N, C-alpha and C positions, 0 to 999 in steps of 0.2 A: 508233835501232833499236827501243827499247821502244815508241815511239809507233807505229811501223810494225806491230809485232806486235799492239799493242792495236787498231789500226784494222782489222786482219784478223780479230781475234776478235769484234769488235762485230757484223758481219753474221751470223756463225755463231750467236751467242747469240740474236740476233733471229730467225733462221731456226728454231732449235729451239723457241723460245717460240711462234712462229706455228704451226708444225707440231703442237706439243702441244695448242694451243688448238683448232685445226681438227679434230684427231683426236678430241678429247673431245666436241666438238659433234656430229660424225658418229656417234659411239657412242650419244649420247643420242637423236638423231633416228632412228637405225636401229632400236633396240630389238629387234634380231634374236632375242635370247634372253631371255625373262623371267627376272629374277633375275641377269642377267649382271653387274650392277654389284656384286653381293655379293662378287666375287672380284677387284675392282680397288681399288688402294690408297686413293685419296681417299674412296671410298665406304664402306669397311668401318669407318671411324673414327667414323661417325655412325649414328643410328637409321635404320631402313629408310625411313621416310617422308621423310627429309632427304637421301637418297643422290643423287637426281637433282639437286636444288638445289645440293648441295655440289659435284658434278661440274661443274655449270654455272658456279658461282662461281669454281672453280679455272680453268676455261677463260677466263672473262672477265678474271680477274686476269692470266693469261699474255698475253692479247691487249693489255691495257692497258700492261703492262711493255714489250712489243714495240713498240707505237706510241710510247710515251714515249721509248724509246731511239732510235727511228728519226727522229723529228721534232724532238726537243729535246736540249739539252745539260744539262738540269737534273740535278744529281748525285743527286737523290732516286731517280730511276728506276734508275740504275746501282747504287746502294747497295741498293735494294729488290730488284733482280734477284739480286745476290750473296746477300742474306739469304734470298731465296726458295729458291735452290738449296741453300744451307747447311741450311736447315730441312728441305728435301726429303731430304737425305742422312740426317739424324737420323731422320726418319720411316721411311725405307726400312730402315735398320738395325734399328729397333724392330719394324717389321712382319715382317721376316725372322725375328726371334727369336720373336715372339708368334704370327704367323699365316703359317707357311711355305707354306701352300697358295695364297696370293693373289698376284696380279701387281701390279706397281707402278702400272699405269694411266697411265704417263707419256704414252703415245700412244694412249689409249683402249683399245678392246677388243683391239687387236693386241698390247698389253703385258700380256696375261693370264698369260704364263708366270711361274712362281714367281720371286720376287725373288732374284737371285743377286749375286755379287761384281761382275759386269760392270755391272749396272744401278746399283749403288751407286758404282762407279768413275766412271761417266758423270756422276753428279750432283756428285761431287768435282771432276772435270775442268771441268764447267760453272761451278761455284762459282769456281774459279781464273780461268777465262776471263772471267766477269762482273766479278770484282775487277780484272782487268787492264785492262778498258775504262775504268777511272777515270782513267787517265793520258792518254786520247785526248780532245783538246779539242773535236772536231767532233761532228756528229750522225751517226747511223747512215746516213742518206741520203747525207751527204757522203762517208762511207767507201765506200759501195757505188758511188757515181757516180765516184769517183776511184781506182779500183783500178789498182795498178801491178803489174808482173811480180813484184816482191818480195812485195807483199801477196798476190798470187795463190798464190805458193809457200807462204806461211804459212797461207793458208786451206786449201790442199790438205793440208798436214800436220795441221791441226786437224780437217778432215773425216775423214781417215784414222783419227785417234785416236778420234773419236766413233763411227765405224763399228765399230772393234774392240770398243768398250764398249757396243754396241747389239745385244742378242739379238733385237730385233724384226726385224732384217734377215733372220735365219734363218727366223723365223716367217713373214714375208711371202713369202720364196722357197718355203717349204713349202706355203703356201696357193696360190701360183701353180701349183705342181706338182700338188697334190692337189685344189685348188678346193673344199676343205671345211675348217671349223674343226677344231681339235684334238679337240674332244669327239665329232665324227662321223667321225674318221679311223680306219680299221681298223688294228689292229696285233696281230699274233699274240702270245698269252701267252708263247710260247717266246722271242720276241725281248725282251720286257720282262724275262723271267727271266734271260736272258743279261746284260742291262744291270745287273740287280740284283747278279749274282754278280761283276761287274767293279767294283762300287762300294766305297767306304770303309765305308759303313754295314754291308755284308755282312761285311767283314773284322772290324769291331768287334764283331759279334754272333754270328758263326758258331760260336764255342766253346760257346754256349748251346744250339745245335740238337742234337736227338737223331736227326734224319733229314735227308737231303739234298734231299728233295722236299717241296713244300708240301702241307699237308693241306687247304687251301682257297685259292681265288683268285676275285677278282671285280673288276669295273671300275666306277668312278664318274667320269664326265666324262673328264678328262684323266689320271686316275690309275689304275694297275693295282695292286691289293693282293694280297699273298701272305702267308698265315699258315702258320707252321711250328711244329711241336711242339718244346718245349725244356725244359730244367731249369736252375734257378739253381745256383750253386756249392754251396748247402746241400741240394740235391736236390729242391726244390719244383718241381712241374710248372707250366710257363708256356706261353703262346703268344707267339711272336715274330712281330710283324706288320710287314711292309715295305710301303712305298708308293713306286711308281716313276712318275715323270712321263713321259708318253708322247710328248713332243716335244723336239727338240733332239738334238745329237750327244752331249752330256754332260748327260743329264737329272738333275735333283735326285732323290735317294733318301732317304726318311725311315724311321725305325724306332721301334717301341715294344715294350716287354716288359710283358705283362699277365698277371695270374693268371686262373684259370678263370672267375671272375665278372666279368672285364673291368676290374679295378682295376690301375693301374700298380704294378709291384713295384720300380721303381727310379726315382730322380729323372730326369725328362726335361727337356731344355733347350727343347724345342719340341713342340707338339702338331700333329695333322693333322686339324683340323675340315674336313670336306668335305661339302658339301650336294649332294644329287642334285636 
């Protein structure tokens, strides 16, 4: 049974690697939005002039791993794949803490939604699946060409789990409906404000607010910002600024408390650097 499960996982891992590589190449070639790579995981870690090469190297690495797992049984490719997904998990966790505005870039531009628990959960799942392929003695091609009903059932379960942990599916469906990227999609400020008031960030900061309506509001790309007047427990006047992501059913919401001169007045776990 373990060998059957491993043989079913192998085609799925190869498929995700190939799709990720193809999507990154398509994002590089399309270049639909200048500066778009500044909000995608692999690119924000390097200087601007190295962003496209870094994205291309990542795509080439994924394609190499997919080819090695498909046509050979060498353990290097399977260990390297497990290590790649494990490292990706660490990078996504770190990026979510340091740059909550960027997407994972796992599938190119379609993965521009801010990194969430689902994206991290997917890399954890893929790490486990890649490690599981170590017990399968055959190639990926052999696994794909010899699919049994039991394997098909295991693959269906694996695909369902990957779908649950893939926010890109929601983004792809939204683009099919709206036929426009998130940055160009209209969304009424009142809708974003309703999402804000239903969020945990609002509950955590509402006791600081001196009024229930924002004193200012503006939009930058996929984020709608709301500024509220507030006071700290010691009576100092502050601005409480919320940022609401404008895509998805449960959009991320960030918050910052700043003094009149824009200096944070409380330690913040994350910042919201957003470039127009």
